[in-house]
Structures are given as C-alpha cells and as structure tokens.
N, C-alpha and C positions, 0 to 999 in steps of 0.2 A: 503495499499500500504507500500511497506516496501525499504527500502534502505540500499544495503550492499556497504560497502566501502572497500577497498583493498590499504594498504598505501605501496607503494614500495620504499624502500632508494635505490636511484644507484650510483654507482661509477660517481666520477669526469668524465664529459662530455661522458656520456653515456645516459641521459637522452632523448634527441633526438630519440635514438635507441628505447628505450624503447617504447616512444611516437608512433612510427614508425609501431610497431609491433601490436599496438590497431589498426591503421587505417585499417591495412586488414581485412577481415573478414572470417578468417580462422575456424571461429567455428559458424558461422552464426546465432551468438548470439541474432539478433534484429528480425529473423525469429521464436524464439522460443517462442511457448505459455506461457504468464503472462508476457514476458518481456515488459517494458515499456521505457527505456530510458538508455544511457550512459553516461557519461562526464568523459573525461580523462583529470585530471590538473597536469601541470609540475608546480613546485615550482618557483619562480622567483631567487631564487639563483640553482634552476637546481638540486639539490641533492635528492629530492623525485617526484615520480609520484604517485598520487591519482586516482584512478578509481572508480566512484560510478556508480554502477547499480541500477536502480528502476524495482519493481516488483510488479504487482497485489497481490500476496501471498507469504508467506514463501515456500509453499508448491511448487508452479512454481519457487523457487529459487532453492529448493533441486531436484527436477524435472531435472534442467539445469543440475546442477553438478552431476548427475547420468546419465547423457547422452552422447552418442558418440559423438554428437556436442564439448560439453566440453572436452572430452578428445582430441577430432581435434585440437581443439582452443590452448588448453594447452600443445601439444607434443615438446616435447624439450626445455619447457621455463625451466626447471630446471636447464640445465646445460650452461645458454646463458652467464652467465659472467656479467652481465648487473647490478647486486643486490651488495648494499655494505653489506646487512644484511638480516635481513628474513621478509618478507613481514607481514604487520597485518591487518588481516581484522575485520570490525565490522558490527554489523547488528542492524539496527533502524527502528523502525516503523514512518511513516511519519506522525506526531502531527499537524502540520500547513504547510501550502503551500499558495504563494501570487501567483497571475497574474497580469500582466499588468490590469489596470483600477480599481484597489483597489480589485478586488473579491479574497476572499479565498476558499479554498478547506479545 
C-alpha cells in the first residue's frame, strides 16, 4: 500500500474554503479502483492543508491521475486563488500501520 501526500500552502483566511472543496466528491475518488482512504488535515495555524490518500498500488494511483474522474475533480482548481505557494507532493510506501488493540499491519 502507498500514501500520497499533497501539501497545500494556503492564503490567510482561506483554509476552510480549501477543506470545503475536498468535502465534495467532484471526482468520486472514493469509488476509484485501488483507492483506500483520504484524509484532509488543516494545520492549527490554518496556513496549510495536507491531503493524504492511500492506494493499494502505485499503478492504482497513476490510473487515477490519468482518468477523466481526476480531471473532473481538479477542473478549475488552478485558478482558485486559495494557495499562497506551489503544492508539494510526496509518495510513500506504508511500512508500518497500527490499528486499535495493538495489531499492526
């Protein structure tokens, strides 16, 4: 399993608007093959939104990025005026995962 991070530096007072954009499902990522989960985190000082998606494989994520659903989800996001800088993406292999009750995956 992999995790993709997308760090979004946001303009002052705009973090809630960025989070709201993710609360809708314009691209239906949750229904895409290989998708596991998504978290949208707002920093306490509200200057950054971090989006973490988990995928079964890198190929699943790459297929999402090449899909019409991805294009629909990101349509118009480039000119939104919410960001104070360039997004930074990262890709990680999930090496350790803990679950309640002491189990690890």
